[in-house]
ROKOL-484083 format. One record per residue (C-alpha): x, y, z. Coordinates in nm, 4 decimals, padded with zeros to 6 digits. Layout:
<recs>
<rec X="X" Y="Y" Z="Z"/>
...
</recs>
This chain:
<recs>
<rec X="-17.2407" Y="-00.7500" Z="03.6963"/>
<rec X="-17.3161" Y="-01.0851" Z="03.5368"/>
<rec X="-17.0634" Y="-01.2240" Z="03.2891"/>
<rec X="-17.2187" Y="-01.4285" Z="03.0112"/>
<rec X="-17.0450" Y="-01.6467" Z="02.7537"/>
<rec X="-17.2675" Y="-01.7266" Z="02.4579"/>
<rec X="-17.1930" Y="-02.0308" Z="02.2450"/>
<rec X="-17.4437" Y="-01.9646" Z="01.9688"/>
<rec X="-17.3888" Y="-02.0000" Z="01.5957"/>
<rec X="-17.4767" Y="-01.6593" Z="01.4542"/>
<rec X="-17.4171" Y="-01.7526" Z="01.0905"/>
<rec X="-17.7867" Y="-01.8295" Z="01.0390"/>
<rec X="-18.0955" Y="-01.6175" Z="01.0922"/>
<rec X="-18.2204" Y="-01.8173" Z="01.3915"/>
<rec X="-17.8980" Y="-01.7623" Z="01.5868"/>
<rec X="-17.8874" Y="-01.3912" Z="01.5046"/>
<rec X="-18.2495" Y="-01.3469" Z="01.6126"/>
<rec X="-18.1809" Y="-01.5341" Z="01.9342"/>
<rec X="-17.8823" Y="-01.3100" Z="02.0111"/>
<rec X="-18.0854" Y="-00.9957" Z="01.9411"/>
<rec X="-18.3498" Y="-01.1142" Z="02.1879"/>
<rec X="-18.0896" Y="-01.1889" Z="02.4525"/>
<rec X="-17.9348" Y="-00.8438" Z="02.4092"/>
<rec X="-18.2758" Y="-00.6761" Z="02.4368"/>
<rec X="-18.3498" Y="-00.8698" Z="02.7563"/>
<rec X="-18.0094" Y="-00.7834" Z="02.9026"/>
<rec X="-18.0691" Y="-00.4133" Z="02.8443"/>
<rec X="-18.3834" Y="-00.4393" Z="03.0573"/>
<rec X="-18.2399" Y="-00.6646" Z="03.3304"/>
<rec X="-17.8657" Y="-00.5816" Z="03.3057"/>
<rec X="-17.5960" Y="-00.4790" Z="03.3290"/>
<rec X="-17.4498" Y="-00.7914" Z="03.1694"/>
<rec X="-17.1092" Y="-00.8401" Z="03.0135"/>
<rec X="-17.1012" Y="-01.0653" Z="02.7071"/>
<rec X="-16.7896" Y="-01.2536" Z="02.6033"/>
<rec X="-16.7191" Y="-01.4346" Z="02.2796"/>
<rec X="-16.5185" Y="-01.7520" Z="02.2481"/>
<rec X="-16.1778" Y="-01.6707" Z="02.0989"/>
<rec X="-16.1376" Y="-01.7676" Z="01.7329"/>
<rec X="-15.8616" Y="-02.0164" Z="01.8191"/>
<rec X="-16.0988" Y="-02.2257" Z="02.0292"/>
<rec X="-16.3808" Y="-02.2090" Z="01.7771"/>
<rec X="-16.1568" Y="-02.3440" Z="01.5022"/>
<rec X="-16.0222" Y="-02.6307" Z="01.7147"/>
<rec X="-16.3721" Y="-02.7464" Z="01.8113"/>
<rec X="-16.4751" Y="-02.8186" Z="01.4515"/>
</recs>
């Protein structure tokens, strides 16, 4: 199983559309495991 960390801003339409496409692709080629960056790290990177 592939483990994928996505660092994509999903607050705008482009990022959300990109994530939807990645999820659709992973369902065809998977199984993939997606991980999100913890909130603590996201806030310290700003």
